[in-house]
Structures are given as structure tokens and as C-alpha cells.
Backbone bond lengths (Angstrom), bond angles and torsions (degrees), N, CA, C in turn:
res aa  C-N    CA-C-N  psi(-1)  N-CA   C-N-CA  omega(-1)  CA-C   N-CA-C  phi
1 M - - - 1.468 - - 1.529 109.72 -
2 K 1.326 115.63 138.88 1.459 120.75 177.26 1.522 109.56 -102.21
3 A 1.336 115.51 123.17 1.464 121.74 -179.86 1.520 110.33 -105.15
4 I 1.317 115.40 146.18 1.461 122.99 174.85 1.521 106.93 -119.18
5 I 1.327 116.65 132.23 1.460 120.38 179.10 1.516 109.90 -121.03
6 L 1.307 115.81 128.60 1.454 123.86 173.26 1.535 106.29 -109.49
7 G 1.329 116.61 125.80 1.463 118.86 -176.41 1.516 112.53 89.09
8 A 1.321 116.66 32.07 1.466 121.12 -175.76 1.515 113.37 -69.32
9 T 1.332 118.85 -16.29 1.460 120.59 -179.04 1.524 112.38 -93.99
10 G 1.328 117.42 -2.27 1.456 121.11 177.24 1.519 111.14 -82.29
11 A 1.328 116.39 178.15 1.465 121.47 -174.82 1.525 112.47 -60.88
12 V 1.329 117.29 -51.99 1.463 120.73 178.41 1.527 110.01 -70.02
13 G 1.319 116.69 -41.14 1.455 121.26 -177.75 1.512 113.15 -60.58
14 R 1.327 117.80 -38.87 1.469 120.49 178.54 1.526 111.02 -64.39
15 D 1.333 115.73 -45.32 1.467 119.09 178.44 1.522 111.19 -62.95
16 L 1.319 115.51 -42.17 1.459 120.72 -179.03 1.528 110.96 -63.93
17 T 1.321 117.06 -45.29 1.465 120.54 179.78 1.525 110.66 -59.22
18 E 1.316 116.17 -44.93 1.469 120.43 179.65 1.526 111.11 -60.93
19 M 1.329 116.71 -42.70 1.463 120.67 -179.74 1.528 111.81 -64.38
20 L 1.314 116.50 -44.30 1.466 120.03 -177.43 1.526 111.65 -66.91
21 L 1.330 116.70 -36.40 1.455 119.78 179.55 1.531 111.79 -67.37
22 K 1.332 116.52 -26.06 1.464 120.84 179.61 1.529 112.48 -89.17
23 D 1.326 116.91 -11.09 1.459 121.60 -173.81 1.528 110.33 -97.09
24 D 1.322 116.72 119.73 1.467 121.05 -178.07 1.526 112.93 -65.87
25 Y 1.321 117.74 -15.52 1.463 121.32 179.02 1.523 110.63 -64.20
26 F 1.335 116.02 -28.24 1.463 121.61 -178.37 1.530 109.12 -104.44
27 G 1.320 116.26 115.49 1.458 121.00 -177.04 1.514 113.78 -84.82
28 Q 1.356 116.90 -23.36 1.461 121.17 179.26 1.517 109.25 -148.38
29 V 1.327 115.48 141.40 1.461 121.36 178.83 1.523 107.74 -127.56
30 D 1.335 115.96 115.15 1.464 121.83 177.05 1.521 108.88 -102.81
31 I 1.322 117.33 128.26 1.454 120.18 175.72 1.524 109.40 -115.78
32 F 1.324 115.49 138.64 1.468 122.06 179.20 1.522 107.66 -110.64
33 V 1.319 116.09 115.29 1.459 121.83 -172.52 1.526 110.65 -132.42
34 R 1.320 114.91 163.05 1.461 120.32 -179.26 1.523 113.04 -87.27
35 R 1.341 115.79 -24.04 1.465 120.45 -178.59 1.528 109.81 -134.33
36 E 1.315 116.31 158.96 1.461 121.39 177.39 1.526 109.99 -59.09
37 V 1.318 115.92 144.42 1.458 120.79 176.26 1.525 108.58 -123.01
38 N 1.318 115.04 146.53 1.464 120.13 179.22 1.520 109.02 -88.68
39 A 1.307 115.60 83.43 1.459 120.55 -178.71 1.517 109.41 -145.87
40 L 1.318 115.42 128.51 1.456 121.13 178.48 1.522 109.21 -127.41
41 H 1.317 116.06 127.75 1.453 121.83 177.72 1.527 107.13 -162.47
42 P 1.321 117.71 139.40 1.473 118.66 -177.79 1.526 114.33 -61.51
43 K 1.341 117.45 -22.36 1.466 120.36 -179.79 1.530 112.55 -91.70
44 L 1.328 116.48 -10.40 1.464 120.66 -170.59 1.522 112.08 -96.17
45 K 1.344 115.26 132.42 1.456 121.49 172.88 1.524 108.18 -124.54
46 V 1.313 116.32 124.11 1.465 122.00 -176.51 1.527 109.90 -102.84
47 H 1.334 115.37 126.74 1.464 121.87 175.77 1.531 107.65 -112.00
48 V 1.306 117.41 111.33 1.465 120.89 176.15 1.524 107.32 -92.00
49 I 1.329 115.96 117.68 1.461 119.72 -171.66 1.524 112.46 -132.50
50 D 1.308 115.05 163.34 1.464 123.29 170.53 1.526 105.97 -104.45
51 F 1.314 116.73 110.23 1.464 120.43 -175.69 1.524 113.03 -63.42
52 D 1.319 116.74 -18.18 1.464 119.85 179.26 1.527 112.75 -80.47
53 H 1.324 116.70 -7.90 1.471 120.48 -178.43 1.524 110.91 -130.12
54 P 1.332 117.36 70.46 1.469 120.74 -178.27 1.517 114.12 -61.81
55 E 1.327 116.65 -21.17 1.464 119.08 179.89 1.534 111.23 -62.37
56 N 1.330 117.06 -20.47 1.467 120.79 -178.58 1.527 113.60 -87.89
57 W 1.347 117.69 -13.87 1.461 118.92 -174.70 1.525 114.88 -137.37
58 Q 1.322 118.35 -8.31 1.460 119.39 -172.53 1.536 113.47 -61.48
59 D 1.327 117.73 -27.15 1.467 120.26 179.43 1.529 112.69 -69.69
60 Q 1.328 116.66 -10.89 1.464 120.87 -178.86 1.536 112.39 -91.17
61 V 1.322 116.58 -3.77 1.466 120.57 -175.37 1.530 109.63 -89.27
62 H 1.319 114.76 86.71 1.463 121.11 178.07 1.522 108.71 -140.87
63 G 1.329 116.56 136.24 1.456 120.03 179.68 1.506 111.25 174.41
64 D 1.324 115.30 -163.96 1.464 121.27 -177.56 1.522 113.50 -105.52
65 V 1.340 116.62 -25.36 1.465 119.49 179.61 1.528 108.90 -155.01
66 V 1.323 115.75 138.01 1.462 122.27 172.98 1.519 108.60 -104.74
67 F 1.331 115.88 126.72 1.465 122.26 170.81 1.522 106.67 -104.39
68 S 1.324 117.41 117.23 1.455 120.42 -177.08 1.522 109.78 -109.62
69 C 1.343 115.71 109.18 1.470 121.95 -176.72 1.522 111.31 -120.23
70 M 1.290 117.57 16.48 1.458 122.31 -172.73 1.522 111.26 -71.70
71 G 1.329 115.87 145.25 1.458 118.45 177.58 1.513 111.61 177.30
72 T 1.312 115.46 160.74 1.454 121.43 177.14 1.524 107.99 -147.67
73 N 1.321 117.13 -175.29 1.460 120.87 173.81 1.522 108.26 -126.10
74 R 1.314 115.51 168.75 1.460 118.47 -173.02 1.523 112.22 -64.41
75 K 1.337 116.80 -37.26 1.460 119.95 -179.23 1.522 110.61 -63.63
76 A 1.320 116.65 -46.09 1.469 120.22 -179.42 1.523 111.11 -68.75
77 A 1.327 115.88 -37.17 1.466 119.87 -177.48 1.527 112.10 -74.29
78 G 1.331 116.15 -34.58 1.460 120.40 179.62 1.509 115.12 102.87
79 S 1.333 116.99 -20.35 1.462 121.10 179.50 1.522 109.70 -167.09
80 K 1.315 116.48 164.57 1.462 120.59 175.79 1.529 110.91 -62.76
81 D 1.330 115.90 -40.95 1.466 119.45 -178.59 1.526 110.85 -62.23
82 R 1.320 115.91 -41.98 1.463 119.19 -179.30 1.541 110.76 -70.87
83 Q 1.318 116.36 -36.88 1.463 119.13 176.65 1.528 110.48 -62.90
84 R 1.307 116.66 -42.00 1.466 119.99 178.66 1.534 110.70 -65.12
85 M 1.318 117.00 -35.60 1.456 120.07 178.05 1.527 110.57 -59.34
86 V 1.337 117.14 -44.45 1.465 121.38 -179.12 1.523 111.79 -74.64
87 D 1.324 115.84 -48.78 1.468 119.96 -172.36 1.529 113.42 -77.48
88 Y 1.312 116.87 -29.27 1.467 119.45 -177.80 1.535 111.93 -111.57
89 T 1.321 116.64 -62.58 1.462 120.18 -170.54 1.528 112.96 -60.31
90 Y 1.335 116.62 -51.28 1.469 119.41 -178.12 1.526 111.60 -61.53
91 Q 1.326 115.84 -42.88 1.465 118.70 -178.01 1.522 111.50 -68.86
92 Y 1.323 116.83 -43.08 1.464 119.38 -179.25 1.527 110.62 -66.75
93 R 1.325 116.95 -40.12 1.463 120.58 178.71 1.528 109.99 -62.03
94 F 1.325 116.82 -44.59 1.462 120.75 -179.80 1.534 110.18 -64.17
95 A 1.326 116.58 -42.71 1.464 120.46 179.15 1.519 110.73 -61.37
96 G 1.333 116.94 -41.82 1.461 120.56 179.45 1.516 112.28 -62.91
97 I 1.336 116.08 -39.26 1.469 120.21 178.06 1.522 109.85 -65.70
98 A 1.337 116.69 -44.74 1.466 121.02 -179.83 1.524 110.79 -61.00
99 A 1.320 116.35 -45.66 1.470 120.12 179.00 1.519 110.67 -61.77
100 G 1.320 116.59 -40.69 1.458 120.94 179.72 1.519 113.10 -65.31
101 H 1.331 116.39 -25.71 1.460 121.13 179.12 1.527 112.28 -92.43
102 G 1.323 116.16 5.94 1.455 119.44 175.23 1.511 116.28 83.98
103 V 1.334 118.32 13.91 1.466 119.79 174.12 1.532 107.06 -63.82
104 P 1.325 118.72 123.15 1.459 119.75 -171.43 1.518 116.67 -77.94
105 A 1.336 117.91 -27.93 1.467 119.55 -172.39 1.518 111.97 -126.42
106 Y 1.333 115.14 143.11 1.465 121.97 -178.24 1.523 108.45 -139.08
107 I 1.339 116.35 127.31 1.459 121.47 -179.21 1.525 108.45 -126.39
108 L 1.315 116.73 120.39 1.465 123.50 -172.30 1.526 111.64 -114.76
109 V 1.323 116.03 134.28 1.463 120.74 169.50 1.519 107.60 -86.56
110 S 1.307 116.32 115.35 1.461 122.22 178.92 1.531 108.46 -106.02
111 S 1.314 117.67 -134.76 1.462 120.69 -176.93 1.522 111.19 -152.06
112 F 1.306 115.59 148.63 1.453 121.50 171.46 1.535 108.11 -56.09
113 G 1.309 116.65 132.16 1.462 120.51 178.07 1.510 115.34 81.03
114 A 1.339 117.55 8.60 1.469 119.71 179.33 1.523 110.60 -58.23
115 D 1.324 116.34 128.00 1.463 120.98 -175.98 1.528 108.06 -161.26
116 P 1.326 118.15 120.79 1.468 120.19 -178.73 1.532 113.16 -62.87
117 K 1.325 117.13 -13.30 1.472 120.63 179.33 1.536 111.77 -104.31
118 S 1.311 117.54 8.30 1.459 121.40 -178.59 1.521 111.79 -61.94
119 R 1.326 117.01 148.44 1.467 122.10 176.18 1.528 111.10 -75.81
120 F 1.339 115.51 -15.82 1.463 119.84 -174.64 1.533 111.03 -99.88
121 F 1.313 115.74 136.87 1.460 121.91 -175.12 1.522 112.53 -53.95
122 Y 1.331 117.26 -50.61 1.458 120.45 -172.58 1.525 112.20 -65.53
123 T 1.321 117.44 -51.22 1.466 119.52 -178.22 1.525 111.49 -69.55
124 R 1.337 117.60 -29.12 1.470 119.98 175.24 1.530 110.12 -67.72
125 M 1.314 116.65 -44.48 1.461 120.88 178.75 1.525 110.94 -61.09
126 K 1.321 116.92 -44.00 1.465 120.87 179.36 1.530 110.66 -63.91
127 G 1.320 116.45 -40.76 1.462 119.86 177.91 1.516 112.64 -64.61
128 E 1.315 116.35 -37.99 1.467 120.45 177.99 1.530 110.96 -65.12
129 L 1.336 116.33 -39.46 1.458 119.14 177.94 1.529 110.94 -66.96
130 D 1.331 116.47 -42.08 1.466 120.33 177.49 1.523 110.41 -54.77
131 D 1.320 115.82 -50.25 1.469 120.45 -178.52 1.526 111.48 -62.21
132 A 1.321 116.03 -39.78 1.469 120.38 -176.73 1.533 111.60 -66.69
133 V 1.336 117.27 -45.60 1.466 118.49 -176.86 1.526 111.77 -72.38
134 L 1.326 116.71 -27.22 1.471 119.27 177.41 1.533 111.54 -64.48
135 K 1.322 116.90 -20.50 1.464 120.88 -179.58 1.535 112.22 -89.29
136 L 1.316 117.57 -6.96 1.464 120.28 179.22 1.530 109.94 -78.61
137 P 1.335 117.27 152.68 1.471 120.56 -171.71 1.529 115.27 -82.29
138 F 1.335 116.92 49.56 1.458 119.55 171.58 1.527 108.58 -77.62
139 T 1.321 116.76 152.01 1.460 120.21 173.66 1.525 110.19 -68.15
140 R 1.344 115.74 -39.69 1.464 121.56 179.61 1.528 109.11 -137.25
141 T 1.315 116.19 129.37 1.464 121.73 175.02 1.517 108.20 -125.07
142 A 1.327 116.24 129.79 1.457 121.33 177.37 1.520 108.80 -126.33
143 I 1.317 116.38 137.48 1.454 122.65 179.45 1.525 108.30 -124.12
144 V 1.329 116.69 124.17 1.465 120.35 178.49 1.519 108.60 -107.38
145 R 1.320 115.63 134.33 1.464 121.49 -175.95 1.526 110.35 -121.44
146 P 1.323 116.79 81.42 1.467 119.73 -179.18 1.517 112.64 -74.67
147 T 1.315 114.96 161.15 1.460 121.46 171.97 1.533 107.80 -79.11
148 S 1.337 116.87 -165.94 1.468 120.32 177.73 1.517 109.83 -54.24
149 L 1.317 116.47 137.95 1.453 120.81 -174.93 1.525 112.36 -92.94
150 I 1.317 114.65 139.59 1.463 120.92 172.52 1.520 106.07 -93.25
151 R 1.319 115.72 104.14 1.461 121.06 -177.00 1.525 110.04 -98.40
152 K 1.309 116.63 144.57 1.465 121.35 178.24 1.531 109.72 -68.24
153 N 1.325 116.61 129.29 1.468 122.44 173.60 1.524 112.87 52.85
154 T 1.330 116.90 41.53 1.460 119.49 -179.18 1.523 111.62 -63.74
155 D 1.332 116.20 145.19 1.454 120.94 175.82 1.527 110.94 -112.34
156 K 1.339 115.88 11.32 1.457 120.08 -178.23 1.526 109.86 -88.10
157 T 1.322 115.95 120.06 1.460 121.43 -175.71 1.515 112.26 -57.82
158 I 1.339 117.10 -42.94 1.460 120.16 -177.43 1.524 111.25 -62.55
159 E 1.344 117.47 -34.40 1.458 120.70 178.86 1.520 110.96 -74.24
160 K 1.326 116.94 -35.52 1.453 120.63 178.86 1.529 111.07 -64.25
161 I 1.338 115.39 -26.78 1.468 120.21 179.88 1.521 111.56 -92.87
162 S 1.334 117.08 -49.46 1.464 120.87 -171.35 1.519 113.60 -70.77
163 V 1.333 117.81 -40.53 1.465 119.82 -177.05 1.529 111.66 -64.15
164 P 1.357 120.06 -51.28 1.470 119.21 177.03 1.535 112.51 -60.52
165 L 1.338 117.26 -35.89 1.459 120.32 179.61 1.525 110.97 -64.05
166 L 1.327 116.21 -46.42 1.464 119.96 178.85 1.527 111.44 -62.98
167 M 1.324 116.48 -39.89 1.460 119.88 179.82 1.530 110.96 -65.53
168 F 1.334 116.77 -36.42 1.465 120.95 176.45 1.529 110.77 -65.42
169 L 1.336 116.12 -43.99 1.466 120.18 178.58 1.528 110.96 -64.60
170 N 1.333 116.57 -36.83 1.466 120.39 177.77 1.520 111.03 -59.92
171 K 1.343 116.63 -40.10 1.465 120.90 179.93 1.528 111.60 -64.53
172 L 1.329 115.40 -25.06 1.467 120.47 177.56 1.526 111.64 -87.81
173 G 1.322 115.89 1.43 1.463 120.13 -179.62 1.510 113.73 86.12
174 L 1.328 116.60 13.82 1.462 120.84 -177.26 1.529 110.62 -107.20
175 M 1.331 115.38 146.52 1.466 123.03 173.73 1.528 112.14 51.38
176 R 1.329 116.39 41.36 1.464 119.94 -178.24 1.527 112.70 -64.22
177 G 1.325 115.64 -29.74 1.462 118.74 179.39 1.514 112.94 -67.64
178 M 1.344 116.95 -14.18 1.467 121.49 -179.51 1.526 111.59 -108.72
179 K 1.326 116.84 18.64 1.463 120.60 179.74 1.527 110.26 -54.96
180 P 1.344 117.66 127.61 1.469 120.25 -179.52 1.525 111.78 -57.96
181 M 1.323 115.57 154.31 1.458 121.70 -172.69 1.535 109.51 -128.63
182 K 1.310 116.50 135.64 1.462 120.75 177.61 1.527 110.13 -67.38
183 T 1.311 115.49 146.48 1.468 119.14 177.74 1.531 110.88 -62.26
184 E 1.330 116.30 -33.47 1.471 119.32 178.09 1.522 111.55 -62.57
185 T 1.335 116.46 -34.48 1.463 120.39 179.07 1.521 110.95 -62.49
186 V 1.322 116.14 -44.33 1.463 120.85 179.43 1.526 110.12 -63.78
187 A 1.326 116.45 -45.15 1.463 120.38 -179.59 1.527 111.53 -62.41
188 R 1.318 117.04 -43.26 1.471 120.65 179.63 1.525 111.07 -62.38
189 A 1.339 116.04 -39.60 1.463 119.85 178.94 1.523 110.65 -64.94
190 M 1.325 117.32 -39.83 1.460 121.14 179.73 1.531 111.19 -63.80
191 V 1.320 116.20 -40.95 1.470 119.93 177.77 1.524 109.91 -63.07
192 K 1.323 116.47 -43.02 1.466 120.08 -179.41 1.525 111.17 -64.81
193 I 1.318 117.05 -38.97 1.464 121.26 177.65 1.528 109.99 -61.84
194 A 1.333 116.06 -44.47 1.464 120.16 -179.02 1.523 111.33 -63.90
195 K 1.313 116.87 -47.33 1.464 120.66 -176.23 1.523 112.04 -71.46
196 G 1.329 116.72 -24.17 1.462 120.73 -179.83 1.511 113.57 -95.45
197 N 1.341 116.83 4.34 1.471 121.69 -178.91 1.528 111.66 53.63
198 M 1.329 115.98 40.60 1.463 121.09 -178.43 1.521 110.60 -86.66
199 Q 1.317 114.92 162.23 1.459 120.78 177.00 1.520 109.65 -150.73
200 G 1.336 115.89 168.13 1.453 120.38 179.91 1.516 111.85 112.77
201 I 1.321 115.45 -170.52 1.463 121.91 -179.52 1.525 108.89 -103.61
202 F 1.328 115.62 128.18 1.454 122.26 -177.46 1.528 108.87 -113.79
203 E 1.326 115.43 106.80 1.455 121.09 177.45 1.533 108.86 -77.86
204 A 1.331 116.08 177.22 1.468 120.78 -174.80 1.530 112.33 -54.72
205 R 1.326 117.31 -44.94 1.463 120.33 -179.65 1.526 111.08 -62.83
206 D 1.327 116.32 -39.51 1.470 120.32 179.01 1.529 110.93 -64.43
207 I 1.325 115.86 -39.66 1.466 120.61 -179.71 1.524 109.71 -62.12
208 R 1.331 115.93 -45.98 1.472 119.71 -179.18 1.526 110.97 -65.36
209 N 1.321 116.73 -39.23 1.462 120.01 179.55 1.528 111.84 -64.49
210 L 1.332 115.61 -35.18 1.469 119.04 179.97 1.527 112.35 -60.80
211 V 1.330 115.03 -34.68 1.475 118.71 -176.74 1.522 111.59 -109.35
212 N 1.340 114.98 15.20 1.475 121.41 175.41 1.521 113.29 58.19
213 E 1.324 115.53 46.21 1.485 119.29 176.50 1.525 109.73 -108.39
């Protein structure tokens, strides 16, 4: 099976890429990135692209499953408009190209609370993307909605504060539905969804059940 990964340099994407390269079920792993990456593996093919110019790379989007893990935050992006460009426009455009080329399966990392009617920018944007990709003509579409992510060696202040706080509240029996989730957990669930030909929306509890956590 040939896998395509969008967002391979992010927290979930790195774990996912490593897992797929070690899994004999996947014979080739193509990653589409904005900058060169220092990675060598006989199964790995790196496509360095400009997401603003799909005419230069869209013919390279062929495979059996797309894993879409792309994302940023407002601080890194610089503005809401730029964040939406990365989190929504680039991902939806890539998904549309993949669907048009007959890629049968699409697996998207969304967010806990994603809802196109949300009052909050981030969860509304994620919900809008979920709805949009579900309308594309993939044979199977799966959307995973993890809670706050536990990232390795994070340098994000909000994560350094919010994740330990949520874990403390969880120990008190509070906000258990929002228990933070390791990036490896999300990646493992995505691999299982792909290999099991699953589809649908997978909330946090579903993700944990898939990997027996």
C-alpha cells in the first residue's frame, strides 16, 4: 500500500511517518512538505512543494490513502487568515486533488469539539473542514478528533500549562472526557483505521478504544 502524508513534520505527522516506515503493510510513504527534511529511508519519498501553486505538484498526488495531519496556530501563522489558509485551504485543496485522482481513502486529524457552528474560530474552522472533506468522493473518509495533545519536548507555553492542569483535574475525576492524548496514540489509531478500512468520525473515546488505552 502507498501512503501519502500531509503534515509529516508536525507532532502527529512525525510519529505517523515513523510508524508507517516500520510497517510492512505500507510499501511506500510519500510526504508533502514545505521545506527539505533530513530523512532517508528506502520506502520514503519526499516532495518539497509550494502549497500556493498546486499546478506544480498536483500530478504527484497518487496513492492508496492520504493521512492529513497539517496544522498551525495563530501565533506561528501570524494571523487568523493565514492560520485558516494552512489549516483549511491547503488541506481541503490537497484532499480535493487526491479525490480527483482516485485515491480511495482519506484520514484527517481534526480537533475535539470541531463544529462548523462553534462560537470559537479554531473549532469552527475544524468543523467546516470536516464537513467539506466528507462531501468529497473518497471511498472511505475517516476523521479523528483528539483532545489536547501531549507533544514530545513542546515549547508552547499554553501546552506546558494546559496539559498538566487537565491531567491534574482528571486525577480528581473532573473533565475526563478532555483527558490529554499522546501524539503516538493518535498516529496508532490512524494506522489502525487505514489497515482496517474503517470510516466515519472518531471522537476521543473512539480513538482510545482503537488502541486499547
